[in-house]
Steps between C-alpha positions, in 0.01 A plus 500: 500500500647836400524809715207671334276203563618475857427870567158458341401203715620691808313814412200437717586564862393247764207712633341527160562136424332401826207722424451369148550136613205504738238242401142619535311228695192458278600644164626177347204295623254761367670482157482125512132500594418730206686275256300196616176701476590573137569127444162418647327757284662383175448133574146563627413686181630213284306244705187711482535513120537122493182452702292747297643461152230248394219726625651785302503293181876527447710225345794320664765708315392799709583304812846407372573868440372605843708228669820597316455868589422413860797264517732771369372754751529249789861425387573868520354511848693193603812676382413801712436266799845354430651851505358541853664168579828651379448784746433242770823314418676819613294511821283787368148350530455562873754635750525177704731252325326198658157603365645641180622152395195306614247742346705505177489124477128463585373797292747516207745216447290198588215607266772537231637150580827624648632626836685806619811302588518339151477844345725680742794259475522553121415871512790572735757407227335744266549786746859403583602447141250671266547400138813302582484194269695289749317582823161654427266198516235692301724428196522128571325220322622593159341848509837669451559343160133492390411857600751729661794434273290603196508868602544759353192433290307705245143611561374273220682195634386572852137531386524159334696325777306627803170661405368277227629179659253545783266327261745209444439249786844326489674834567277583792513151648879514485479810710284301745784254546735792564263642756465158664875481534496833683199446727474128566824306443706435804835671513794282405690630802238385744586279798382196319744552219787572737482138611248500782283189499168674491181459297360746249181626662441743213477207256282302743271800525474527123407128482241548772334791315485299177340202680227709679436694179442173315270382778297823450479451123391132530247589767354771281488262204313240706276756673619396841653684799874531522546628852537156656787386278665840513480514878657154519787606277543807720524287815760278333694804386494638849654180631780520242553868591516416869771235464722699263782675689520875495824467301289377208358854463800720419447875545694614195260787440544655847139435600413676825422197709503122480513363145331186626208705622489681168476157330205413717326829412548424130376145539191629680442775244511251212260270683250784573520612136406148379232459762357846413488420129340166579230660713430761229480230235254302702297809572498660153626232256821381341532816291654660811816290446510612136459858605788476745719344231405747225489814711790437742729213396507581127590872554762384752670267256467712183455871568684537828840354385489707180447822697774402740741455211392823325538697821850366561598591142354850537699547818837337425551413135798674339599644838824487702605346824576810704297653777339768279507344156360154577141618438319808382219751572203418280247770407224301340129512417243428771411147376865392491555642843190317633560161336882483511663763717268553795610559858814697407640265240526794255762638742694174523849649518396681819378167642838344429681791670267492806311170514366570851301801388128427426372556149294811585817693599718417197379796290597741772844338534550521119407869501735566791792325332436691174524826695788419728723241330693587191626145465149360509363768264773439240501120515133398546321394184145627456277389211175656383235285345542141384493524124517863420622819664578856406808601296681606818409199713587128471227241500550161669537314177744764379718422805491129407640569150805700619827321565607563858822680576640397836593797717 
């Protein structure tokens, strides 16, 4: 890190840093509640259309269109929920670290089929070594060669490679595998891989979820109740959980508390999810399972990973590895900010400089640095618009087409 960068990162004096780093107790939870309300409204509207389409005399193609639009919007909302999870991974959901991690798991990561520790242990490398091909795990899994090494890239090529390919399932599903490697795959440096003779509870949990999900599907197919078989599986899983030693649950993600207890919470959450879906299916019909798959699981495996990739590209592609040049300030249209760059992700370089400052303070920090730090003002990259900008300003895609000059 050069002298200019060092002076920039030390610009904010400790009193101001402490003030800006204060986490407002209810702000994150209110944002999260509003995102879920929007999910319920979008999914509810699609379900209402399904139930009333016949009475309105509309054909099935109308329903396909409505479901696709609803799935896209839910995927955008899932991405926004994930961005709140990113805040939580830095301890910024609620002030208390114990409750921050548990609420983040129960309200954000478990519904997205992940956990805060799984996300945090990979995300830490990104903050310590941003854009470093050897150490930033966000570039692992072949993404460096397939994506990042292809920059600089022209606007036309970018449009083809990343915008139009949203409609090409193999491209998007490959991104799902990348996302899975970030959020769900156990770290190769875990205790188990260092030689400790321990089981892999994460894999056992995945097998458990598949089994109880299959029980639910079969029960719905046969028109029978699933709660008895699911409850039996839960009791068996509890016995396995009880006999496994605590060393089987490595805390690689710095979870605030017992990792074994966190595993129990996830096991219980998965069971309650299946039991809840089973009860709703018995009460209203098997279409409830289809609705969950089409309006939650499908967006999660198709739209969500695509948006994750696109956001990472917007923030880090064709950027450097220094403290100020590893990301950029993005001035974008309202929809792009809502769908991709919510919760301060348009000010990502500030987040990398000060990861303990909540998203709603980042704009003020940026303005302060622009006024007070010549090093920051001269080195930070700001883009205006995605495709087009004025003659005196650089758009995001313009910045992707320019060969970087290391300073």
